[in-house]
Structures are given as structure tokens and as C-alpha cells.
N, C-alpha and C positions, 0 to 999 in steps of 0.2 A: 352849571358848567363843571361842577366838581364830580358829577356822577359819571362823566364820560371815561375817565381813566378806569373806573371800576368795571364799566361795561366792556371796554376794550380788553381789560385783563381777563374777564370772563370768556370773551370770544377767543382770546389768545390761548387760554387754558383748554377750552373745548377743542380747538384746532390741534393742540399738542396731544391730547388724548386720542383723537382720531388718527393722527400720524403714528402714534405709538402702537395703536391697534393694527394698523396696516403693516408696520415693521414686524410685529409679532407674527402676523399671518405669513408674511414673506419668509421669515426665519423658519416657521413651522413647515412651510412648503419645501424649503431647501433641505431641512433635516429629513423630512419624509422622503424626498427624492434621493438623498444620499443613502438612506437605509434601503430603499427599494433597489437602487442601483447596486448596492453591496450584495443584496440577496440574489439579484439577477446574475451577477458575476459568479457568485458561489454556485448557483444552479448550473450555469454554463460549464463551470469547472468540473462539477460532478458528472454532467452528461459527457464531457470530453473524456473523463477517466473511464467511464463505463464503455464508451465507444472504443477506446484504446484496447481494453481487455478483450472485447468482442472481436476486434480485428485480429488480435493475436490468436484467438481461438479459431477463427476461420483459417488463418495461416497454418495452424497445427493440423487441422482436419485435412487441408489440401496436401500438406506434407505426408501425412499418414496414407492418404488415398494414393499418392503417387509412388511413395517409397516403401510403404508397409511398416514403418516404425515411427516412434516419436522422434522429433528433432533432438539431437544429442545422443539418443539411445541406439541409433542405427549402427550395426557392427560391420566390421570388415569380413569378407572382401566387398560387400555391397557398398559401404561408404566410399571406399577408394574408387570403385568402378563407376559410381555416380558423380565423382569429382569432389566429394567432401573430404574434409581433413582425415588423415589416416588415424585409425583408432589404436588404442593400446590393447594389450593382451589380458588385462585384469578386469575384474568386475568394476563397474562404475566408469569405464572408459569406452563405452559403446558396446553393450553386451546383449541388446535386443530383448531385455526382460520386461519391457513396458513400465519400468520404474526409473525415474530420474535421480541418479546418484552422482555425488562428487567423490573425489579421492583425496586422501591426506597426502600421500606420496605415491609415486608410481610403483605400487606394490600390491600383492595379493592380500585381500582381507581388509584393506584400508578404505572401503567404500561406505559412504553414508549419504542419505538423501538430503542432508542439511549442510554439506560442505559445498562451497560455491566457487572457489578459486580455480579448481582443476576438475576435469571430468565432464560428465554429461550435463550437469546443471549449468556449467559455464558455456559449453559448446552448443547448447540448445539454441542460443541466439546466433552463433556463428553459422549453424546449419540453416536456419531460417533466412539469414542474409545470403548465404551461398546459393540457396534455391530461389533467391529474388522474391521471397514471399512477404518481406517487410521492407520498409523504406530505409531504415538505418543500416549501415554497413559495418557489421561486427566481424572482426577477424583476428582479435588479439588472444582470446582464450585458447587453451590447449587441453586435450584429453589426458595428457601425460606429464606436462611440464608446469612448474611454478610460474606465476607472473614474473616478468623480468625484474621488477622491483617489488619487494614485499616489506611492509604491507602497501597495498594500493590505496591511495587516499585522494581527496579532492577531485579535480576534473578527470583524473585517471580512471575513476570508477565508471565513467560514462563509456569507456572502451569495452566494458564487460556487460553492462545492463542499460536498457533504455530509460531515459527520464520519464517519470510518471507525469501525466497531464495535470495532476493536482499541484505540481510545483513544490516549493518549500524543501527542496533537497530530496524528495521522494524518488525512488527508483522502482522499477518492476523487475522481479527476479522469479525464478521457479525453484521448486523443491518437492521432494516426496518424503513423507514419513515412512522410513523403511523398516521400522520395528516398533513394537509397542513401547519400548523404552524411549525412543525419540519422540513419541507422541504423548508421553505421560504428563507433560506439562499443560496440555490443552486438549481440545476436542478433535484434533486431526486424526484421520484414518490411515493406518499403516498401509503403504503401497499406493496411496492416492496422491496424485500430483496437484500442486497448488501454484497459483500466482501469488507472490507476496508483494505488498506495497508498504514500504517504510523508507525512512531516511537512512541510507547506507553511508557510513562514515569511514569504514576501513574494511579491506578485503585482503585476506592472506591465507596461507596454508593452515587449515584447521581453525581459522578465526573469521568471523563475519560480524562486524559491529554495526548496529542500526538502532534507531530511535523512533518512537511514534512521532509523526509529523502531519497528522490528519486531524481536523477538528472533529469533535463528537458529532456535530450536525452533518458533516460530510460523510462520515462512516455510516451514520444512521440512514442518510438518503441513499447511499449506494446499496446498502443491505436491503432497504425497503423496496427499491426498484428492481433488484435482481432476485432477492430471496425472501426470507420470512421476517425480516426486521428484528431478528433476535441475535445477539452477539455470540451466543454459545452453541448455536445449532444451525443445521442446514449447510448450504454450499458456500456461504459467506460468513467468515468467522473473525472475531476481533482478536487476531493473533498475528505474529510475525517472527521471523528469525532474529536471533540476537545472541550476544556473548560469544560462546565457543562453538556454535553450530551443533553441538550435541544436544542442546535444549531448544525447545520451541517455547517462546516467551509469550505469556498471556498478557493482554493489555488491560488488566484490571486497574492499573494505574500506570503512569508514565514510567516505563523501564522496570516494572516489577514482574516477578515470575509467580506462577501459581496455577494449579489445575482448575478446571471449570467446576462450578458448584453453585448451590443455592444458599450458601451460608450468608450471614448478615453482611451486606455490602452497602455502606452509607454513600450517598451522593456527595462528592466533594469536587473541588476545583481541579483535582488531579486524576479523577477516575474517568475511564472510558465508558464504563457501564456500572449499574447498581441495581439493587432490588428494593430500594427504599428502606434499607437496613432492617428488612423483615426476614427472619430466618425461614428458609424453605420456599421463599417466593422466587419467581422467575426473574432473571436478570434482563434489564433493558438498557439501551443507550442513555447516558446521563445528560439528555438534552435540556433538562429543566435547570441545570446549573449553568449560569452565564449564557443562557440561550443557545447552548451547544457550541459556543465559540472557542472553548478551551482546546488546545492542541494536545490531545491525550491519546489518540487512537492510531491504530494501524490495522490493516486487513489482510486476510488470505482468502483467495477465491478459488474454489475447486475447479479443476478442468471439467468442461462439459462435453 
């Protein structure tokens, strides 16, 4: 009779191990499902972001086909005759030169492709809205006048630029590198128009503050689907506007400036791209660090 407790204990122990195995399997399935779900959400976000840019590009082509100019760049008297905002008399205020420029003040010679508060870069979105070519209704920006309150911060920024589908405070804006000097910090081409995607935090006369707010994996996926999957070449570049608008800021690390190059770049938790710390090697997105989940990147996409 004394052996029964021992047998009962053994059966109880065996049943507990089976239960434990089942629980572990269930936990594994849950974790796997969460990870798969996270990846699916990220992939959907990337697809939505690409689709957003493509829709804007279709809208730009439609605008050019109908009016003969880039949005924001259409000059007077054509702009007024078509019902768009009246243009200024200076460069960067609607001059029809096929370059998107902003202005520092309403004056001659104060135009740059990297100023965003006043001028063509700002009115780009107003023109597309006025032409009913995009869903959002932008009507705040002016070709000649400062924003009513400077600097523009918080939700006020959404009156000037559309939210990016990636979320995290990212906006979509446009700019052109109008000189070699403005393009010296990265690989942009002077005179070429770009869509920028980054987290804009402040907008004012001669100032445009933004931060990287895109994961390395997202930047890599967008570049891979649209371009050559390389952060320093092609039509998709790991760069964004920042600081004073006179500079184009390279995303070699969160908030750092620097020209493109193949110098030793080590993969770290704060880099958008690296070349394995091998001098002369090509740069690639740092997706091997943290699975590409670090929020270190921003992108510029060339007009097509």
C-alpha cells in the first residue's frame, strides 16, 4: 500500500511536465504571432508610405500637364488667371524656372531650395490643394509672407505639410538643391526636386528643424522597393533637411551632418547606414543592428 503515493506522485509529475510543454508551446505561438503581426504592420506602413509619395507624384504630373509648371513654381499672370494664389515679384515666389525654392524674406536674392516657410516650397501644397489634386486642403502658406506665428510648431505644422503615412511625427515636404553649396553635405543634385520625409518640429523664416523618425528597416524597405537599396546613391537617399535650411543633413547617425563617402563607418545603435567599418567599402543600411528597429533614418525621394 505504501507504493501508491509514489506512483501517484510520478503520474502527477508526468502530467505537470506535459502541461508545462503545452504552455511553452502556446507561449511560443503567441510570441511568434506577435512578431509576425508586428512585421505585417511595418510592411503595411511601408507600402502606405510608398503609395502616398506615388500619389503625390501623379498629382504633380497632372498639374504640369494642365498648367505647364511645377506646383508652387507657376508664375503670374498664369497663377492668378488660373485661380491660384497671387505670386510675388522675386525669385522663389513663383518664377517658372522648374526649381522649387523658398524665400527668407520678401526680397530679391533671398531664395533657396531649402527654405520651407515662404515661397514655392511652401505653396507647392497649396497649389495641389487648389487644383483639387490631393485630398488635404492646404491654404495657409504664402509665396511672400511669413507664417502668422513664427516659429510654427506642434499641430500647426500640419497646416503646411501633409502627415507621412509612417507616423511618428513624420511629414512630407519638398525642396530643391539650388546650388552646389546647398548639396555639399550629401548626394543631392543641384536643381533636382525631392520629397523629404522626416519628423518636422519647427518651421520659421530661415529655419526648419527636423529629426530622423524612420526605422532603419523602414528606410531599407522603401529604398529597396523603389530604388537601388543603397543609402547614398540613386533616387532614394538617406538624407533630410535640418537645422538652418542652408544645409542638407546626412543621416549617418541621428542628427549628424556629413558628406557621403566610403570612409570607415561602424554599425551602431545610432547609425542609419554603415559599411562594416571597412574603409572604401560601400555603405548599406544598418539593418543588422537591432534587427533594423532603431529609429535613425530619414529619406529624400527624387521627383520622377
